[in-house]
GUROGU-100298 format. One record per residue (C-alpha): x, y, z; residue in three letters; residue number from 1. Coordinates in steps of 0.02 Angstrom, whole numbers. Each point is the difference from the previous one (the first is absolute). Example, Ala and Ser with C-alpha at 12.3 -4.5 7.8 and 13.67 -1.06 7.14 Angstrom:
2
    east   north      up  res    n
     615    -225     390  Ala    1
      69     172     -33  Ser    2
This chain:
356
    east   north      up  res    n
   -2943    3789   -3401  Met    1
     -80     113    -133  Pro    2
      23     -90    -160  Lys    3
     121      66    -123  Lys    4
     -62      65    -178  Tyr    5
     143      11    -120  Val    6
     -32     127    -151  His    7
     133     -18    -153  Thr    8
      36     149     -87  Lys    9
     134      50    -155  Arg   10
      61    -164      79  Gly   11
      45      54     196  Asn   12
    -117    -106     118  Thr   13
     -77     102     163  Met   14
     -50     -72     165  Arg   15
    -108      70     101  Tyr   16
    -193     -31      96  Ser   17
    -149      77      16  Val   18
      82      83     172  Ser   19
     161      76    -100  Asp   20
    -134      91    -122  Ile   21
    -114      64     155  Gln   22
     155      70      91  Asn   23
      92      73    -152  Ala   24
    -189      84     -31  Val   25
     -37      57     164  Asp   26
     191      92     -24  Ala   27
     -31      76    -149  Val   28
    -189      57      64  Gln   29
      95      77     147  Ser   30
     119      84     -85  Lys   31
     165     -89     106  Gln   32
      44     -63    -161  Phe   33
     -13      37    -210  Ser   34
     -61    -137    -118  Ile   35
     177     -37     -32  Arg   36
      78      -7     184  Lys   37
    -148    -111      34  Ala   38
      42    -102    -133  Ser   39
     176     -30      55  Glu   40
     -55     -20     177  Thr   41
    -128    -134     -12  Phe   42
      64     -69    -183  Ala   43
    -185      22     -58  Val   44
      11      73    -182  Ser   45
     -32     181     -23  Lys   46
    -154     -51    -120  Ser   47
     -62     -91     137  Thr   48
       3     126      97  Ile   49
     -88     125     -94  Ala   50
    -146    -107     -64  Asp   51
     -44     -29     175  Arg   52
     -13     156      63  Ile   53
     -96      84    -161  Thr   54
     -93    -148      22  Gly   55
      17     -81    -144  Lys   56
      11    -162      95  His   57
     -46     -35     189  Ala   58
     150     -78     102  Val   59
     -42    -136       8  Ser   60
     -15     -50    -175  Val   61
     148    -101     -57  Thr   62
      90     -44    -175  His   63
     -98     -72    -134  Gly   64
    -172     -40     -30  Arg   65
    -133      -9     106  Pro   66
     -84    -161      61  Pro   67
    -110     -70    -140  Ala   68
    -129     -36     119  Leu   69
     -97     133     104  Asp   70
      99     -11     165  Pro   71
    -174      -5      76  Ala   72
     -64    -152     -90  Leu   73
     178     -82      26  Glu   74
     -19      24     183  Met   75
    -148     -94      -9  Lys   76
      79    -135     -72  Ile   77
     135       4     120  Val   78
    -135     -12     122  Asn   79
     -62    -145     -60  Ala   80
     137    -119     -15  Val   81
      35      35     185  Lys   82
    -159     -27      64  Arg   83
      -4    -155    -125  Ser   84
     161     -58      88  Ala   85
     -44      27     172  Gln   86
    -171    -104     -64  Leu   87
     109    -159     -29  Gly   88
     -45      16    -183  Ile   89
     154     111     -69  Gly   90
      49      35    -171  Leu   91
     198     -18     -97  Ser   92
      56     120     -96  Arg   93
     -71    -100    -154  Lys   94
    -195       8      54  Gln   95
       3     201      25  Ile   96
      88      50    -151  Ile   97
    -115    -119    -112  Leu   98
    -149      87     119  Arg   99
      66     170      -8  Ala  100
     -21     -21    -202  Asn  101
    -190     -72      31  Val  102
     -31     159     116  Leu  103
      68     116    -153  Cys  104
    -107     -90    -137  Gln  105
    -157     -10      91  Arg  106
     -10     163      84  Thr  107
      87      63    -154  Lys  108
     108     130     119  Ile  109
     110     118     -85  Gln  110
     166       0      17  Ser  111
     164     107       4  Ser  112
      65    -121    -133  Tyr  113
     -59     -13    -161  Ser  114
     -24    -192     -13  Lys  115
      27     -36     173  Phe  116
      12    -180      31  His  117
      42     -51     187  Ala  118
     179    -104       4  Gly  119
     146     -30     103  Lys  120
      43     183     -18  Asp  121
    -155      46      65  Trp  122
       8    -129     150  Trp  123
     163      77      46  Lys  124
     -51     176       7  Gly  125
    -149     -58     119  Val  126
     141     -67     108  Cys  127
      90     170      -3  Asn  128
    -138      95      47  Arg  129
     -64    -125     116  His  130
     150     -54     114  Lys  131
    -141     -93     109  Glu  132
       2    -127    -140  Leu  133
     108    -158      16  Val  134
      -6    -176    -115  Val  135
     -10    -125     145  Arg  136
     -28    -159      25  Thr  137
    -173     -51      78  Pro  138
      -6    -156     121  Glu  139
    -104    -146     -21  Lys  140
    -176      42      70  Leu  141
    -157    -115     -34  Ala  142
    -163      70     -55  Ser  143
     -81     -75     151  Thr  144
     132      81     111  Arg  145
      -9     174     -88  Ser  146
    -185      12      27  Arg  147
      -7     -28     179  Met  148
     111     122      34  Val  149
    -107     139      10  Asn  150
     -38     140     126  Asn  151
    -172     -91      85  Glu  152
     111    -165      45  Val  153
     143      52      55  Ile  154
    -115     141     111  Gly  155
     -91    -137      54  Lys  156
     144    -130      42  Cys  157
      80     148     118  Phe  158
    -158      38      86  Asp  159
     -22    -151      64  Asp  160
     190     -14      63  Leu  161
     -43     157      83  Glu  162
    -143     -77      69  Lys  163
      60    -147      64  Val  164
     152      62      69  Val  165
    -114     133      79  Phe  166
    -121    -175      91  Asp  167
     149     -73      33  Leu  168
     105     141      87  Asn  169
     156     -26    -100  Leu  170
      37     173     -22  Tyr  171
     141      17     138  Glu  172
      36    -202     -19  His  173
      73      -4    -163  Pro  174
     114    -152      33  Glu  175
    -166    -102      23  Arg  176
     -66      39    -200  Ile  177
      76    -125    -118  Trp  178
      31     -19    -181  Asn  179
      35    -159     -82  Ala  180
      46     -44    -182  Asp  181
      84    -139    -100  Glu  182
     126      36    -153  Thr  183
     115    -112    -122  Gly  184
     182     -10     -25  Phe  185
      67     -67    -151  Asn  186
     169     -97     -18  Phe  187
      33      56    -159  Glu  188
       2     204      51  His  189
     -14     138     -69  Lys  190
     148      99     -39  Pro  191
      74     151      53  Val  192
      49     150    -124  Lys  193
     196     -27     -66  Ile  194
     111     115     -88  Val  195
      69     -30    -179  Ala  196
      39      57    -148  Glu  197
    -107     122     -90  Lys  198
     -70     -30    -146  Gly  199
       2    -196      33  Gln  200
    -140     -84     -91  Arg  201
     -43    -152     133  Arg  202
      56       6     216  Val  203
     -15    -161      83  Phe  204
      13     -20     204  Ser  205
     -26    -177      43  Lys  206
    -128    -105     113  Thr  207
     -20    -158      53  Ser  208
     -70    -134    -125  Asn  209
    -166     -27      89  Arg  210
    -168     102      70  Ser  211
     -33     -95     138  Thr  212
     -67     118     137  Asn  213
       0      13     173  Ile  214
    -176      82      97  Thr  215
      25      94     166  Ala  216
    -143      66     106  Met  217
      53     172     104  Ala  218
     -92      97     126  Cys  219
      13     132      65  Val  220
     -68     134     131  Asn  221
     -11     197       6  Gly  222
     163      12     111  Thr  223
     108     -97    -133  Gly  224
      17    -156     118  Gln  225
       8    -156    -142  Ala  226
     -58    -189      37  Met  227
      94    -150     -67  Pro  228
     -40     -24    -148  Pro  229
     -79    -157     -69  Leu  230
      71     -82    -169  Leu  231
     -72     -93    -111  Ile  232
     123    -113    -120  Ala  233
     -41     -80    -156  Lys  234
     -26    -172      19  Gly  235
    -112    -187      33  Lys  236
      81     -78     163  Thr  237
     107      72     170  Gln  238
     142     -41    -102  Arg  239
      -4     141    -111  Cys  240
      53      97     155  Leu  241
     169    -101      18  His  242
      86     110    -128  Ser  243
     -37     167      88  Phe  244
     105      42     133  Asn  245
    -143      54     114  Thr  246
     128      42     148  Thr  247
      71     142     -79  Ala  248
    -157      84     -32  Gly  249
    -104     129     151  Pro  250
     -39     -34     173  Arg  251
    -142    -135      15  Asp  252
     -28      -5    -184  Thr  253
    -141    -116     -43  Val  254
      39    -112    -144  Trp  255
    -122     -98    -112  Thr  256
     -31     -66    -189  Tyr  257
    -136      13    -125  Gln  258
      16     -82    -146  Lys  259
      -9     170    -124  Asn  260
      94      92     147  Gly  261
    -169     101      22  Trp  262
    -111      38     157  Met  263
    -159     -97      38  Thr  264
    -135      -7     125  Glu  265
      98    -137      92  Asn  266
     146      99      13  Ile  267
     -87     156      33  Gly  268
     -61     -87     154  Glu  269
     159     -65      43  Thr  270
      58     185      -1  Trp  271
    -124      47     119  Phe  272
       5    -110     124  Asn  273
     181     -34      -5  Asp  274
      87     191     -41  Val  275
    -128     122      19  Phe  276
     -89     -69     178  Leu  277
     151     -28      69  Arg  278
      72     157     -24  Lys  279
    -118     150     -14  Cys  280
       6       4     201  Gly  281
    -108     -22     144  Pro  282
     -87     157     -18  Glu  283
    -196       1     -79  Arg  284
     -88      77     -90  Pro  285
     132     -10    -178  Gln  286
     -50      30    -180  Leu  287
     102    -101    -143  Leu  288
     -47      86    -190  Ile  289
      34    -125    -121  Ile  290
     -38     -23    -191  Asp  291
    -172     -50     -34  Cys  292
      97    -165     -75  His  293
     -96    -184      55  Ser  294
     164     -59      78  Ser  295
      -4     143     137  His  296
    -197       2      39  Glu  297
     -61    -187      24  Ser  298
    -121     -34     131  Leu  299
     120     -86     106  Ser  300
      99     159       8  Ile  301
    -142     110      12  Ile  302
     -65    -144     135  Glu  303
     163      18     104  Arg  304
       8     200     -21  Ala  305
    -170      15      85  Ile  306
      52     -86     125  Glu  307
     168      70      21  Glu  308
     -90     173     -11  Lys  309
     106      36    -156  Ile  310
     -79     118    -111  Thr  311
      19     -31    -177  Leu  312
      -3     121    -133  Leu  313
       8     -13    -203  Thr  314
      52      96    -109  Phe  315
    -120      15    -166  Pro  316
      10    -124    -145  Pro  317
     113      56    -113  Tyr  318
      98     147      86  Cys  319
     124     -69      90  Thr  320
     164      62    -116  His  321
     -77     170      43  Tyr  322
     -47     -21     182  Leu  323
      92    -133      61  Gln  324
     142      73     132  Pro  325
     122    -154      20  Leu  326
     -20      18    -234  Asp  327
      37     171      13  Arg  328
     144      44     127  Ser  329
      74    -174      13  Val  330
       4    -125    -123  Phe  331
      57     102    -114  Gly  332
     162      62      83  Pro  333
      38    -175      67  Leu  334
     -32     -67    -181  Lys  335
     132     127     -69  Arg  336
     112     -56     131  Ala  337
      -7    -173     -42  Tyr  338
       4      20    -185  Asn  339
     172      94      79  Glu  340
      59    -141      84  Ala  341
     -38    -130    -127  Cys  342
     112     115    -134  Ser  343
     137      34     134  Ser  344
      11    -212      32  Phe  345
      -4     -46    -182  Met  346
     136     141     -37  Gln  347
     111     -87     105  Asp  348
      14    -138     -86  Asn  349
     -30     -50    -168  Ala  350
     -72    -170      55  Leu  351
    -118      54     143  His  352
    -185     -30     -23  Leu  353
    -136      66     118  Val  354
    -100    -159      69  Asn  355
     -47     -89     142  Lys  356
């Protein structure tokens, strides 16, 4: 939908787009309408049509003063802003305005304004002229991760994957290609969006008052088949599992515990021996794609994998947020569903809490 420009003349407000102006000018130049008739038909002022026909103004020229900076310079600024966002070093609105002023002062750029100073109005005009710009809340990304995610590292990872799949002759056997990873679920869930009164200063949604977490180890193959999960509860003894309804979990789920509820090397070995090797099937060879965490590639796991003709392929360090298939396609929807279930559970009764 083209932008509607508002012109005010003698108290009357007229609304029309650039396409309306072009249609009116074409109608007059083709002698289909007079200027007066074209003005009535396309709701464009007569002076505007006349100025375009005589060449006083271009059809695309809008009302008001021209932009403060040269369009070519403004486009360079816009491209630099977009490039910075792509590199993970995006600029805020305030930073862009400050840098635009510094640029004008250092280069002594001549502006259409006698005393130009970039501010909120200038930024608003830039956004109106460049609709692709929008203010967004960025995701957190550690500097080590941002340095590792580059074409060379990512390209080598996919080259290695292609070579392994080709050497193992697994192109036609996606059921033998597995991806494993773990994720944490917190009892203090993230509330879903709610409907509230407009203008209300603060909006609350009740959550549990404990930040206890449980870790789930998942494994899925190329055809979408999933192994039973391994669940790690937070605790120091077997007694910590007694409060969980372990029989309500997926069939053959393996339950264990750790003092922080995290994955460790010993638990990783337990998962590989008691879950993966029992559920991956008798066909060989097979490929298991994991991240380079120490709990996933211990010496015991590597030796057992060699014995069982299981090839282990790890992602480059600090790249799993970008490459890990389970993170990209499974855990995100799963956690959204988990948050919705927790929110619904707590909304059914004011006394409900999400606990073991």
